[in-house]
mmCIF file of the N, C-alpha and C atoms, coordinates in Angstrom:
data_MODEL
# 
_entry.id   MODEL 
# 
loop_
_atom_site.group_PDB 
_atom_site.id 
_atom_site.type_symbol 
_atom_site.label_atom_id 
_atom_site.label_alt_id 
_atom_site.label_comp_id 
_atom_site.label_asym_id 
_atom_site.label_entity_id 
_atom_site.label_seq_id 
_atom_site.pdbx_PDB_ins_code 
_atom_site.Cartn_x 
_atom_site.Cartn_y 
_atom_site.Cartn_z 
_atom_site.occupancy 
_atom_site.B_iso_or_equiv 
_atom_site.pdbx_formal_charge 
_atom_site.auth_seq_id 
_atom_site.auth_comp_id 
_atom_site.auth_asym_id 
_atom_site.auth_atom_id 
_atom_site.pdbx_PDB_model_num 
ATOM 1   N N  . UNK A 1 1  ? 0.769   -1.200 0.057   1.00 0.00 ? 1  UNK A N  1 
ATOM 2   C CA . UNK A 1 1  ? 0.064   0.024  0.028   1.00 0.00 ? 1  UNK A CA 1 
ATOM 3   C C  . UNK A 1 1  ? 0.847   1.124  -0.047  1.00 0.00 ? 1  UNK A C  1 
ATOM 4   N N  . UNK A 1 2  ? 0.597   2.182  -0.933  1.00 0.00 ? 2  UNK A N  1 
ATOM 5   C CA . UNK A 1 2  ? 1.473   3.416  -0.996  1.00 0.00 ? 2  UNK A CA 1 
ATOM 6   C C  . UNK A 1 2  ? 0.897   4.346  -0.037  1.00 0.00 ? 2  UNK A C  1 
ATOM 7   N N  . UNK A 1 3  ? 1.759   4.883  0.881   1.00 0.00 ? 3  UNK A N  1 
ATOM 8   C CA . UNK A 1 3  ? 1.340   5.908  1.825   1.00 0.00 ? 3  UNK A CA 1 
ATOM 9   C C  . UNK A 1 3  ? 2.216   7.254  1.554   1.00 0.00 ? 3  UNK A C  1 
ATOM 10  N N  . UNK A 1 4  ? 1.610   8.316  1.562   1.00 0.00 ? 4  UNK A N  1 
ATOM 11  C CA . UNK A 1 4  ? 2.310   9.698  1.572   1.00 0.00 ? 4  UNK A CA 1 
ATOM 12  C C  . UNK A 1 4  ? 1.774   10.468 2.706   1.00 0.00 ? 4  UNK A C  1 
ATOM 13  N N  . UNK A 1 5  ? 2.498   11.492 2.961   1.00 0.00 ? 5  UNK A N  1 
ATOM 14  C CA . UNK A 1 5  ? 2.052   12.454 4.160   1.00 0.00 ? 5  UNK A CA 1 
ATOM 15  C C  . UNK A 1 5  ? 1.162   13.391 3.605   1.00 0.00 ? 5  UNK A C  1 
ATOM 16  N N  . UNK A 1 6  ? 0.085   13.619 4.483   1.00 0.00 ? 6  UNK A N  1 
ATOM 17  C CA . UNK A 1 6  ? -1.104  14.721 4.093   1.00 0.00 ? 6  UNK A CA 1 
ATOM 18  C C  . UNK A 1 6  ? -0.287  15.959 4.098   1.00 0.00 ? 6  UNK A C  1 
ATOM 19  N N  . UNK A 1 7  ? -0.399  16.855 3.054   1.00 0.00 ? 7  UNK A N  1 
ATOM 20  C CA . UNK A 1 7  ? 0.142   18.188 3.131   1.00 0.00 ? 7  UNK A CA 1 
ATOM 21  C C  . UNK A 1 7  ? -0.311  19.077 4.248   1.00 0.00 ? 7  UNK A C  1 
ATOM 22  N N  . UNK A 1 8  ? -1.485  18.939 4.709   1.00 0.00 ? 8  UNK A N  1 
ATOM 23  C CA . UNK A 1 8  ? -2.036  19.700 5.815   1.00 0.00 ? 8  UNK A CA 1 
ATOM 24  C C  . UNK A 1 8  ? -1.519  19.334 7.177   1.00 0.00 ? 8  UNK A C  1 
ATOM 25  N N  . UNK A 1 9  ? -1.618  18.112 7.636   1.00 0.00 ? 9  UNK A N  1 
ATOM 26  C CA . UNK A 1 9  ? -1.365  17.614 8.936   1.00 0.00 ? 9  UNK A CA 1 
ATOM 27  C C  . UNK A 1 9  ? -0.038  16.661 9.094   1.00 0.00 ? 9  UNK A C  1 
ATOM 28  N N  . UNK A 1 10 ? 0.481   16.279 7.960   1.00 0.00 ? 10 UNK A N  1 
ATOM 29  C CA . UNK A 1 10 ? 1.715   15.449 8.024   1.00 0.00 ? 10 UNK A CA 1 
ATOM 30  C C  . UNK A 1 10 ? 1.294   13.999 8.310   1.00 0.00 ? 10 UNK A C  1 
ATOM 31  N N  . UNK A 1 11 ? 0.065   13.600 8.546   1.00 0.00 ? 11 UNK A N  1 
ATOM 32  C CA . UNK A 1 11 ? -0.472  12.226 8.887   1.00 0.00 ? 11 UNK A CA 1 
ATOM 33  C C  . UNK A 1 11 ? -0.127  11.198 7.633   1.00 0.00 ? 11 UNK A C  1 
ATOM 34  N N  . UNK A 1 12 ? 0.415   10.166 7.754   1.00 0.00 ? 12 UNK A N  1 
ATOM 35  C CA . UNK A 1 12 ? 0.527   9.212  6.692   1.00 0.00 ? 12 UNK A CA 1 
ATOM 36  C C  . UNK A 1 12 ? -0.862  8.656  6.127   1.00 0.00 ? 12 UNK A C  1 
ATOM 37  N N  . UNK A 1 13 ? -1.157  8.904  4.850   1.00 0.00 ? 13 UNK A N  1 
ATOM 38  C CA . UNK A 1 13 ? -2.369  8.626  4.250   1.00 0.00 ? 13 UNK A CA 1 
ATOM 39  C C  . UNK A 1 13 ? -2.195  7.611  3.039   1.00 0.00 ? 13 UNK A C  1 
ATOM 40  N N  . UNK A 1 14 ? -2.935  6.765  2.847   1.00 0.00 ? 14 UNK A N  1 
ATOM 41  C CA . UNK A 1 14 ? -2.966  5.885  1.584   1.00 0.00 ? 14 UNK A CA 1 
ATOM 42  C C  . UNK A 1 14 ? -3.431  6.832  0.220   1.00 0.00 ? 14 UNK A C  1 
ATOM 43  N N  . UNK A 1 15 ? -2.646  6.594  -0.726  1.00 0.00 ? 15 UNK A N  1 
ATOM 44  C CA . UNK A 1 15 ? -3.111  7.422  -1.976  1.00 0.00 ? 15 UNK A CA 1 
ATOM 45  C C  . UNK A 1 15 ? -4.390  7.156  -2.557  1.00 0.00 ? 15 UNK A C  1 
ATOM 46  N N  . UNK A 1 16 ? -5.017  6.014  -1.942  1.00 0.00 ? 16 UNK A N  1 
ATOM 47  C CA . UNK A 1 16 ? -6.309  5.662  -2.428  1.00 0.00 ? 16 UNK A CA 1 
ATOM 48  C C  . UNK A 1 16 ? -7.416  5.988  -1.512  1.00 0.00 ? 16 UNK A C  1 
ATOM 49  N N  . UNK A 1 17 ? -7.048  6.882  -0.438  1.00 0.00 ? 17 UNK A N  1 
ATOM 50  C CA . UNK A 1 17 ? -8.027  7.106  0.632   1.00 0.00 ? 17 UNK A CA 1 
ATOM 51  C C  . UNK A 1 17 ? -9.079  8.268  0.172   1.00 0.00 ? 17 UNK A C  1 
ATOM 52  N N  . UNK A 1 18 ? -10.132 8.222  0.699   1.00 0.00 ? 18 UNK A N  1 
ATOM 53  C CA . UNK A 1 18 ? -11.185 9.056  0.290   1.00 0.00 ? 18 UNK A CA 1 
ATOM 54  C C  . UNK A 1 18 ? -10.806 10.591 0.883   1.00 0.00 ? 18 UNK A C  1 
ATOM 55  N N  . UNK A 1 19 ? -10.232 10.593 1.960   1.00 0.00 ? 19 UNK A N  1 
ATOM 56  C CA . UNK A 1 19 ? -9.861  11.942 2.662   1.00 0.00 ? 19 UNK A CA 1 
ATOM 57  C C  . UNK A 1 19 ? -8.887  11.452 3.705   1.00 0.00 ? 19 UNK A C  1 
ATOM 58  N N  . UNK A 1 20 ? -8.076  12.460 4.247   1.00 0.00 ? 20 UNK A N  1 
ATOM 59  C CA . UNK A 1 20 ? -7.220  12.231 5.439   1.00 0.00 ? 20 UNK A CA 1 
ATOM 60  C C  . UNK A 1 20 ? -7.973  11.899 6.572   1.00 0.00 ? 20 UNK A C  1 
ATOM 61  N N  . UNK A 1 21 ? -7.764  10.755 7.233   1.00 0.00 ? 21 UNK A N  1 
ATOM 62  C CA . UNK A 1 21 ? -8.445  10.448 8.409   1.00 0.00 ? 21 UNK A CA 1 
ATOM 63  C C  . UNK A 1 21 ? -8.340  11.240 9.584   1.00 0.00 ? 21 UNK A C  1 
ATOM 64  N N  . UNK A 1 22 ? -7.303  12.101 9.674   1.00 0.00 ? 22 UNK A N  1 
ATOM 65  C CA . UNK A 1 22 ? -6.925  12.929 10.925  1.00 0.00 ? 22 UNK A CA 1 
ATOM 66  C C  . UNK A 1 22 ? -7.515  14.379 10.573  1.00 0.00 ? 22 UNK A C  1 
ATOM 67  N N  . UNK A 1 23 ? -7.247  14.964 9.404   1.00 0.00 ? 23 UNK A N  1 
ATOM 68  C CA . UNK A 1 23 ? -7.738  16.310 9.215   1.00 0.00 ? 23 UNK A CA 1 
ATOM 69  C C  . UNK A 1 23 ? -8.865  16.390 8.180   1.00 0.00 ? 23 UNK A C  1 
ATOM 70  N N  . UNK A 1 24 ? -9.237  15.356 7.453   1.00 0.00 ? 24 UNK A N  1 
ATOM 71  C CA . UNK A 1 24 ? -10.310 15.436 6.448   1.00 0.00 ? 24 UNK A CA 1 
ATOM 72  C C  . UNK A 1 24 ? -9.836  16.109 5.214   1.00 0.00 ? 24 UNK A C  1 
ATOM 73  N N  . UNK A 1 25 ? -8.550  16.284 4.840   1.00 0.00 ? 25 UNK A N  1 
ATOM 74  C CA . UNK A 1 25 ? -8.265  16.896 3.676   1.00 0.00 ? 25 UNK A CA 1 
ATOM 75  C C  . UNK A 1 25 ? -8.880  16.098 2.379   1.00 0.00 ? 25 UNK A C  1 
ATOM 76  N N  . UNK A 1 26 ? -9.352  16.584 1.379   1.00 0.00 ? 26 UNK A N  1 
ATOM 77  C CA . UNK A 1 26 ? -10.019 15.929 0.315   1.00 0.00 ? 26 UNK A CA 1 
ATOM 78  C C  . UNK A 1 26 ? -8.785  15.093 -0.305  1.00 0.00 ? 26 UNK A C  1 
ATOM 79  N N  . UNK A 1 27 ? -9.281  14.172 -1.164  1.00 0.00 ? 27 UNK A N  1 
ATOM 80  C CA . UNK A 1 27 ? -8.450  13.175 -1.744  1.00 0.00 ? 27 UNK A CA 1 
ATOM 81  C C  . UNK A 1 27 ? -7.088  13.568 -2.286  1.00 0.00 ? 27 UNK A C  1 
ATOM 82  N N  . UNK A 1 28 ? -5.988  13.052 -1.917  1.00 0.00 ? 28 UNK A N  1 
ATOM 83  C CA . UNK A 1 28 ? -4.672  13.529 -2.291  1.00 0.00 ? 28 UNK A CA 1 
ATOM 84  C C  . UNK A 1 28 ? -4.422  13.148 -3.817  1.00 0.00 ? 28 UNK A C  1 
ATOM 85  N N  . UNK A 1 29 ? -4.975  12.122 -4.208  1.00 0.00 ? 29 UNK A N  1 
ATOM 86  C CA . UNK A 1 29 ? -4.916  11.816 -5.701  1.00 0.00 ? 29 UNK A CA 1 
ATOM 87  C C  . UNK A 1 29 ? -5.844  12.454 -6.627  1.00 0.00 ? 29 UNK A C  1 
ATOM 88  N N  . UNK A 1 30 ? -6.525  13.394 -6.083  1.00 0.00 ? 30 UNK A N  1 
ATOM 89  C CA . UNK A 1 30 ? -7.607  14.162 -6.763  1.00 0.00 ? 30 UNK A CA 1 
ATOM 90  C C  . UNK A 1 30 ? -6.976  14.985 -7.787  1.00 0.00 ? 30 UNK A C  1 
ATOM 91  N N  . UNK A 1 31 ? -7.429  14.941 -9.220  1.00 0.00 ? 31 UNK A N  1 
ATOM 92  C CA . UNK A 1 31 ? -6.717  15.570 -10.277 1.00 0.00 ? 31 UNK A CA 1 
ATOM 93  C C  . UNK A 1 31 ? -6.695  17.100 -10.119 1.00 0.00 ? 31 UNK A C  1 
ATOM 94  N N  . UNK A 1 32 ? -7.611  17.698 -9.104  1.00 0.00 ? 32 UNK A N  1 
ATOM 95  C CA . UNK A 1 32 ? -7.481  19.101 -8.886  1.00 0.00 ? 32 UNK A CA 1 
ATOM 96  C C  . UNK A 1 32 ? -6.569  19.466 -7.790  1.00 0.00 ? 32 UNK A C  1 
ATOM 97  N N  . UNK A 1 33 ? -5.707  18.553 -7.257  1.00 0.00 ? 33 UNK A N  1 
ATOM 98  C CA . UNK A 1 33 ? -4.692  18.833 -6.262  1.00 0.00 ? 33 UNK A CA 1 
ATOM 99  C C  . UNK A 1 33 ? -3.456  19.405 -7.112  1.00 0.00 ? 33 UNK A C  1 
ATOM 100 N N  . UNK A 1 34 ? -2.938  20.403 -6.586  1.00 0.00 ? 34 UNK A N  1 
ATOM 101 C CA . UNK A 1 34 ? -1.641  20.857 -7.282  1.00 0.00 ? 34 UNK A CA 1 
ATOM 102 C C  . UNK A 1 34 ? -0.703  21.227 -6.076  1.00 0.00 ? 34 UNK A C  1 
ATOM 103 N N  . UNK A 1 35 ? 0.114   20.148 -5.574  1.00 0.00 ? 35 UNK A N  1 
ATOM 104 C CA . UNK A 1 35 ? 1.032   20.227 -4.600  1.00 0.00 ? 35 UNK A CA 1 
ATOM 105 C C  . UNK A 1 35 ? 0.329   20.371 -3.273  1.00 0.00 ? 35 UNK A C  1 
ATOM 106 N N  . UNK A 1 36 ? 0.490   21.395 -2.474  1.00 0.00 ? 36 UNK A N  1 
ATOM 107 C CA . UNK A 1 36 ? -0.234  21.487 -1.197  1.00 0.00 ? 36 UNK A CA 1 
ATOM 108 C C  . UNK A 1 36 ? -1.435  22.435 -1.315  1.00 0.00 ? 36 UNK A C  1 
ATOM 109 N N  . UNK A 1 37 ? -1.626  22.986 -2.563  1.00 0.00 ? 37 UNK A N  1 
ATOM 110 C CA . UNK A 1 37 ? -2.826  23.916 -2.655  1.00 0.00 ? 37 UNK A CA 1 
ATOM 111 C C  . UNK A 1 37 ? -3.721  23.147 -3.717  1.00 0.00 ? 37 UNK A C  1 
ATOM 112 N N  . UNK A 1 38 ? -5.068  22.982 -3.349  1.00 0.00 ? 38 UNK A N  1 
ATOM 113 C CA . UNK A 1 38 ? -6.040  22.309 -4.297  1.00 0.00 ? 38 UNK A CA 1 
ATOM 114 C C  . UNK A 1 38 ? -6.770  23.364 -4.877  1.00 0.00 ? 38 UNK A C  1 
ATOM 115 N N  . UNK A 1 39 ? -7.027  23.307 -6.128  1.00 0.00 ? 39 UNK A N  1 
ATOM 116 C CA . UNK A 1 39 ? -7.984  24.154 -6.995  1.00 0.00 ? 39 UNK A CA 1 
ATOM 117 C C  . UNK A 1 39 ? -9.270  23.648 -6.812  1.00 0.00 ? 39 UNK A C  1 
ATOM 118 N N  . UNK A 1 40 ? -10.193 24.596 -7.022  1.00 0.00 ? 40 UNK A N  1 
ATOM 119 C CA . UNK A 1 40 ? -11.569 24.311 -6.666  1.00 0.00 ? 40 UNK A CA 1 
ATOM 120 C C  . UNK A 1 40 ? -12.128 23.768 -7.971  1.00 0.00 ? 40 UNK A C  1 
ATOM 121 N N  . UNK A 1 41 ? -12.888 22.533 -7.780  1.00 0.00 ? 41 UNK A N  1 
ATOM 122 C CA . UNK A 1 41 ? -13.378 21.754 -8.866  1.00 0.00 ? 41 UNK A CA 1 
ATOM 123 C C  . UNK A 1 41 ? -14.523 22.513 -9.720  1.00 0.00 ? 41 UNK A C  1 
ATOM 124 N N  . UNK A 1 42 ? -15.170 23.491 -8.996  1.00 0.00 ? 42 UNK A N  1 
ATOM 125 C CA . UNK A 1 42 ? -16.188 24.184 -9.549  1.00 0.00 ? 42 UNK A CA 1 
ATOM 126 C C  . UNK A 1 42 ? -15.780 25.407 -10.492 1.00 0.00 ? 42 UNK A C  1 
ATOM 127 N N  . UNK A 1 43 ? -14.966 26.303 -9.972  1.00 0.00 ? 43 UNK A N  1 
ATOM 128 C CA . UNK A 1 43 ? -14.541 27.350 -10.558 1.00 0.00 ? 43 UNK A CA 1 
ATOM 129 C C  . UNK A 1 43 ? -13.229 27.406 -11.351 1.00 0.00 ? 43 UNK A C  1 
ATOM 130 N N  . UNK A 1 44 ? -12.364 26.387 -10.651 1.00 0.00 ? 44 UNK A N  1 
ATOM 131 C CA . UNK A 1 44 ? -10.993 26.164 -11.135 1.00 0.00 ? 44 UNK A CA 1 
ATOM 132 C C  . UNK A 1 44 ? -10.003 27.197 -11.008 1.00 0.00 ? 44 UNK A C  1 
ATOM 133 N N  . UNK A 1 45 ? -10.502 28.326 -10.223 1.00 0.00 ? 45 UNK A N  1 
ATOM 134 C CA . UNK A 1 45 ? -9.626  29.533 -10.000 1.00 0.00 ? 45 UNK A CA 1 
ATOM 135 C C  . UNK A 1 45 ? -9.233  29.607 -8.634  1.00 0.00 ? 45 UNK A C  1 
ATOM 136 N N  . UNK A 1 46 ? -10.127 29.531 -7.801  1.00 0.00 ? 46 UNK A N  1 
ATOM 137 C CA . UNK A 1 46 ? -9.845  29.613 -6.386  1.00 0.00 ? 46 UNK A CA 1 
ATOM 138 C C  . UNK A 1 46 ? -9.061  28.395 -5.718  1.00 0.00 ? 46 UNK A C  1 
ATOM 139 N N  . UNK A 1 47 ? -8.488  28.725 -4.559  1.00 0.00 ? 47 UNK A N  1 
ATOM 140 C CA . UNK A 1 47 ? -7.805  27.480 -3.862  1.00 0.00 ? 47 UNK A CA 1 
ATOM 141 C C  . UNK A 1 47 ? -8.655  27.010 -2.787  1.00 0.00 ? 47 UNK A C  1 
ATOM 142 N N  . UNK A 1 48 ? -8.532  25.780 -2.408  1.00 0.00 ? 48 UNK A N  1 
ATOM 143 C CA . UNK A 1 48 ? -9.331  25.317 -1.279  1.00 0.00 ? 48 UNK A CA 1 
ATOM 144 C C  . UNK A 1 48 ? -8.664  25.672 0.139   1.00 0.00 ? 48 UNK A C  1 
ATOM 145 N N  . UNK A 1 49 ? -9.327  26.176 0.966   1.00 0.00 ? 49 UNK A N  1 
ATOM 146 C CA . UNK A 1 49 ? -8.719  26.512 2.250   1.00 0.00 ? 49 UNK A CA 1 
ATOM 147 C C  . UNK A 1 49 ? -9.467  25.606 3.294   1.00 0.00 ? 49 UNK A C  1 
ATOM 148 N N  . UNK A 1 50 ? -8.878  25.083 4.346   1.00 0.00 ? 50 UNK A N  1 
ATOM 149 C CA . UNK A 1 50 ? -9.429  24.354 5.358   1.00 0.00 ? 50 UNK A CA 1 
ATOM 150 C C  . UNK A 1 50 ? -10.258 25.362 6.186   1.00 0.00 ? 50 UNK A C  1 
ATOM 151 N N  . UNK A 1 51 ? -11.578 24.806 6.502   1.00 0.00 ? 51 UNK A N  1 
ATOM 152 C CA . UNK A 1 51 ? -12.452 25.673 7.404   1.00 0.00 ? 51 UNK A CA 1 
ATOM 153 C C  . UNK A 1 51 ? -12.195 25.293 8.738   1.00 0.00 ? 51 UNK A C  1 
ATOM 154 N N  . UNK A 1 52 ? -12.268 26.433 9.665   1.00 0.00 ? 52 UNK A N  1 
ATOM 155 C CA . UNK A 1 52 ? -12.131 26.193 10.948  1.00 0.00 ? 52 UNK A CA 1 
ATOM 156 C C  . UNK A 1 52 ? -13.587 26.352 11.586  1.00 0.00 ? 52 UNK A C  1 
ATOM 157 N N  . UNK A 1 53 ? -13.714 26.341 12.869  1.00 0.00 ? 53 UNK A N  1 
ATOM 158 C CA . UNK A 1 53 ? -14.861 26.448 13.419  1.00 0.00 ? 53 UNK A CA 1 
ATOM 159 C C  . UNK A 1 53 ? -15.722 27.777 13.009  1.00 0.00 ? 53 UNK A C  1 
ATOM 160 N N  . UNK A 1 54 ? -15.034 28.865 12.871  1.00 0.00 ? 54 UNK A N  1 
ATOM 161 C CA . UNK A 1 54 ? -15.675 30.032 12.247  1.00 0.00 ? 54 UNK A CA 1 
ATOM 162 C C  . UNK A 1 54 ? -16.263 29.934 10.971  1.00 0.00 ? 54 UNK A C  1 
ATOM 163 N N  . UNK A 1 55 ? -15.453 29.199 10.000  1.00 0.00 ? 55 UNK A N  1 
ATOM 164 C CA . UNK A 1 55 ? -15.838 28.971 8.563   1.00 0.00 ? 55 UNK A CA 1 
ATOM 165 C C  . UNK A 1 55 ? -16.985 28.029 8.537   1.00 0.00 ? 55 UNK A C  1 
ATOM 166 N N  . UNK A 1 56 ? -17.100 27.114 9.507   1.00 0.00 ? 56 UNK A N  1 
ATOM 167 C CA . UNK A 1 56 ? -18.160 26.201 9.505   1.00 0.00 ? 56 UNK A CA 1 
ATOM 168 C C  . UNK A 1 56 ? -19.515 26.870 10.091  1.00 0.00 ? 56 UNK A C  1 
ATOM 169 N N  . UNK A 1 57 ? -19.160 27.853 10.961  1.00 0.00 ? 57 UNK A N  1 
ATOM 170 C CA . UNK A 1 57 ? -20.276 28.593 11.517  1.00 0.00 ? 57 UNK A CA 1 
ATOM 171 C C  . UNK A 1 57 ? -21.094 29.617 10.403  1.00 0.00 ? 57 UNK A C  1 
ATOM 172 N N  . UNK A 1 58 ? -19.990 30.206 9.602   1.00 0.00 ? 58 UNK A N  1 
ATOM 173 C CA . UNK A 1 58 ? -20.407 31.005 8.537   1.00 0.00 ? 58 UNK A CA 1 
ATOM 174 C C  . UNK A 1 58 ? -21.235 30.269 7.414   1.00 0.00 ? 58 UNK A C  1 
ATOM 175 N N  . UNK A 1 59 ? -20.674 28.984 7.046   1.00 0.00 ? 59 UNK A N  1 
ATOM 176 C CA . UNK A 1 59 ? -21.467 28.151 6.181   1.00 0.00 ? 59 UNK A CA 1 
ATOM 177 C C  . UNK A 1 59 ? -22.879 27.743 6.629   1.00 0.00 ? 59 UNK A C  1 
ATOM 178 N N  . UNK A 1 60 ? -22.865 27.479 7.800   1.00 0.00 ? 60 UNK A N  1 
ATOM 179 C CA . UNK A 1 60 ? -24.115 27.181 8.472   1.00 0.00 ? 60 UNK A CA 1 
ATOM 180 C C  . UNK A 1 60 ? -25.172 28.167 8.519   1.00 0.00 ? 60 UNK A C  1 
ATOM 181 N N  . UNK A 1 61 ? -24.645 29.559 8.706   1.00 0.00 ? 61 UNK A N  1 
ATOM 182 C CA . UNK A 1 61 ? -25.427 30.776 8.748   1.00 0.00 ? 61 UNK A CA 1 
ATOM 183 C C  . UNK A 1 61 ? -25.917 31.072 7.326   1.00 0.00 ? 61 UNK A C  1 
ATOM 184 N N  . UNK A 1 62 ? -25.090 30.852 6.353   1.00 0.00 ? 62 UNK A N  1 
ATOM 185 C CA . UNK A 1 62 ? -25.392 30.997 5.021   1.00 0.00 ? 62 UNK A CA 1 
ATOM 186 C C  . UNK A 1 62 ? -26.325 30.064 4.432   1.00 0.00 ? 62 UNK A C  1 
ATOM 187 N N  . UNK A 1 63 ? -26.919 28.987 5.180   1.00 0.00 ? 63 UNK A N  1 
ATOM 188 C CA . UNK A 1 63 ? -27.956 28.162 4.823   1.00 0.00 ? 63 UNK A CA 1 
ATOM 189 C C  . UNK A 1 63 ? -27.389 26.843 4.355   1.00 0.00 ? 63 UNK A C  1 
ATOM 190 N N  . UNK A 1 64 ? -26.075 26.525 4.175   1.00 0.00 ? 64 UNK A N  1 
ATOM 191 C CA . UNK A 1 64 ? -25.615 25.206 3.870   1.00 0.00 ? 64 UNK A CA 1 
ATOM 192 C C  . UNK A 1 64 ? -25.532 24.456 5.087   1.00 0.00 ? 64 UNK A C  1 
ATOM 193 N N  . UNK A 1 65 ? -26.605 23.887 5.443   1.00 0.00 ? 65 UNK A N  1 
ATOM 194 C CA . UNK A 1 65 ? -26.642 23.164 6.891   1.00 0.00 ? 65 UNK A CA 1 
ATOM 195 C C  . UNK A 1 65 ? -25.771 21.748 6.800   1.00 0.00 ? 65 UNK A C  1 
ATOM 196 N N  . UNK A 1 66 ? -26.009 21.057 5.971   1.00 0.00 ? 66 UNK A N  1 
ATOM 197 C CA . UNK A 1 66 ? -25.236 19.704 5.708   1.00 0.00 ? 66 UNK A CA 1 
ATOM 198 C C  . UNK A 1 66 ? -23.719 20.093 5.499   1.00 0.00 ? 66 UNK A C  1 
ATOM 199 N N  . UNK A 1 67 ? -23.514 20.824 4.479   1.00 0.00 ? 67 UNK A N  1 
ATOM 200 C CA . UNK A 1 67 ? -22.164 21.109 4.111   1.00 0.00 ? 67 UNK A CA 1 
ATOM 201 C C  . UNK A 1 67 ? -21.220 21.649 5.247   1.00 0.00 ? 67 UNK A C  1 
ATOM 202 N N  . UNK A 1 68 ? -21.879 22.571 6.228   1.00 0.00 ? 68 UNK A N  1 
ATOM 203 C CA . UNK A 1 68 ? -21.168 22.964 7.403   1.00 0.00 ? 68 UNK A CA 1 
ATOM 204 C C  . UNK A 1 68 ? -20.609 21.902 8.099   1.00 0.00 ? 68 UNK A C  1 
ATOM 205 N N  . UNK A 1 69 ? -21.167 20.831 8.203   1.00 0.00 ? 69 UNK A N  1 
ATOM 206 C CA . UNK A 1 69 ? -20.793 19.689 9.105   1.00 0.00 ? 69 UNK A CA 1 
ATOM 207 C C  . UNK A 1 69 ? -20.006 18.550 8.465   1.00 0.00 ? 69 UNK A C  1 
ATOM 208 N N  . UNK A 1 70 ? -20.260 18.367 6.979   1.00 0.00 ? 70 UNK A N  1 
ATOM 209 C CA . UNK A 1 70 ? -19.717 17.236 6.287   1.00 0.00 ? 70 UNK A CA 1 
ATOM 210 C C  . UNK A 1 70 ? -18.479 17.691 5.456   1.00 0.00 ? 70 UNK A C  1 
ATOM 211 N N  . UNK A 1 71 ? -18.459 18.819 5.148   1.00 0.00 ? 71 UNK A N  1 
ATOM 212 C CA . UNK A 1 71 ? -17.335 19.345 4.225   1.00 0.00 ? 71 UNK A CA 1 
ATOM 213 C C  . UNK A 1 71 ? -16.163 19.994 5.049   1.00 0.00 ? 71 UNK A C  1 
ATOM 214 N N  . UNK A 1 72 ? -14.878 19.948 4.651   1.00 0.00 ? 72 UNK A N  1 
ATOM 215 C CA . UNK A 1 72 ? -13.806 20.370 5.491   1.00 0.00 ? 72 UNK A CA 1 
ATOM 216 C C  . UNK A 1 72 ? -13.131 21.534 4.764   1.00 0.00 ? 72 UNK A C  1 
ATOM 217 N N  . UNK A 1 73 ? -13.404 21.786 3.606   1.00 0.00 ? 73 UNK A N  1 
ATOM 218 C CA . UNK A 1 73 ? -12.581 22.796 2.779   1.00 0.00 ? 73 UNK A CA 1 
ATOM 219 C C  . UNK A 1 73 ? -13.636 23.733 2.051   1.00 0.00 ? 73 UNK A C  1 
ATOM 220 N N  . UNK A 1 74 ? -13.198 25.005 1.861   1.00 0.00 ? 74 UNK A N  1 
ATOM 221 C CA . UNK A 1 74 ? -14.027 25.921 1.128   1.00 0.00 ? 74 UNK A CA 1 
ATOM 222 C C  . UNK A 1 74 ? -13.179 26.635 0.189   1.00 0.00 ? 74 UNK A C  1 
ATOM 223 N N  . UNK A 1 75 ? -13.796 26.930 -1.022  1.00 0.00 ? 75 UNK A N  1 
ATOM 224 C CA . UNK A 1 75 ? -12.987 27.687 -2.082  1.00 0.00 ? 75 UNK A CA 1 
ATOM 225 C C  . UNK A 1 75 ? -12.983 29.218 -1.778  1.00 0.00 ? 75 UNK A C  1 
ATOM 226 N N  . UNK A 1 76 ? -11.755 29.812 -1.710  1.00 0.00 ? 76 UNK A N  1 
ATOM 227 C CA . UNK A 1 76 ? -11.658 31.148 -1.400  1.00 0.00 ? 76 UNK A CA 1 
ATOM 228 C C  . UNK A 1 76 ? -12.084 32.233 -2.485  1.00 0.00 ? 76 UNK A C  1 
ATOM 229 N N  . UNK A 1 77 ? -12.576 31.661 -3.670  1.00 0.00 ? 77 UNK A N  1 
ATOM 230 C CA . UNK A 1 77 ? -13.087 32.526 -4.765  1.00 0.00 ? 77 UNK A CA 1 
ATOM 231 C C  . UNK A 1 77 ? -14.703 32.445 -4.897  1.00 0.00 ? 77 UNK A C  1 
ATOM 232 N N  . UNK A 1 78 ? -15.150 31.096 -5.013  1.00 0.00 ? 78 UNK A N  1 
ATOM 233 C CA . UNK A 1 78 ? -16.567 31.085 -5.122  1.00 0.00 ? 78 UNK A CA 1 
ATOM 234 C C  . UNK A 1 78 ? -17.358 30.533 -3.954  1.00 0.00 ? 78 UNK A C  1 
ATOM 235 N N  . UNK A 1 79 ? -16.566 30.131 -2.984  1.00 0.00 ? 79 UNK A N  1 
ATOM 236 C CA . UNK A 1 79 ? -17.220 29.620 -1.733  1.00 0.00 ? 79 UNK A CA 1 
ATOM 237 C C  . UNK A 1 79 ? -17.766 28.316 -1.711  1.00 0.00 ? 79 UNK A C  1 
ATOM 238 N N  . UNK A 1 80 ? -17.610 27.473 -2.785  1.00 0.00 ? 80 UNK A N  1 
ATOM 239 C CA . UNK A 1 80 ? -17.914 26.146 -2.938  1.00 0.00 ? 80 UNK A CA 1 
ATOM 240 C C  . UNK A 1 80 ? -17.158 25.331 -1.740  1.00 0.00 ? 80 UNK A C  1 
ATOM 241 N N  . UNK A 1 81 ? -18.077 24.525 -1.154  1.00 0.00 ? 81 UNK A N  1 
ATOM 242 C CA . UNK A 1 81 ? -17.581 23.551 -0.158  1.00 0.00 ? 81 UNK A CA 1 
ATOM 243 C C  . UNK A 1 81 ? -17.270 22.160 -0.665  1.00 0.00 ? 81 UNK A C  1 
ATOM 244 N N  . UNK A 1 82 ? -16.050 21.759 -0.264  1.00 0.00 ? 82 UNK A N  1 
ATOM 245 C CA . UNK A 1 82 ? -15.454 20.363 -0.631  1.00 0.00 ? 82 UNK A CA 1 
ATOM 246 C C  . UNK A 1 82 ? -15.381 19.512 0.606   1.00 0.00 ? 82 UNK A C  1 
# 
């Protein structure tokens, strides 16, 4: 099994994992990933940033109830949750 270190938290992760089990970073073998910064799959321009508690609260307040708890990253350009 091929393991690489997660660019966000440094945890060893399988290249076939759906997400980092420690921090929830989206798939590392995702074609939208570009090194340690992922590009948004919707707009292709913005970079995905990890949401903290404040970001999750903002997503919840904006009406994205499920995404605020199920998603871990947000596009800094269009606001898409990943």
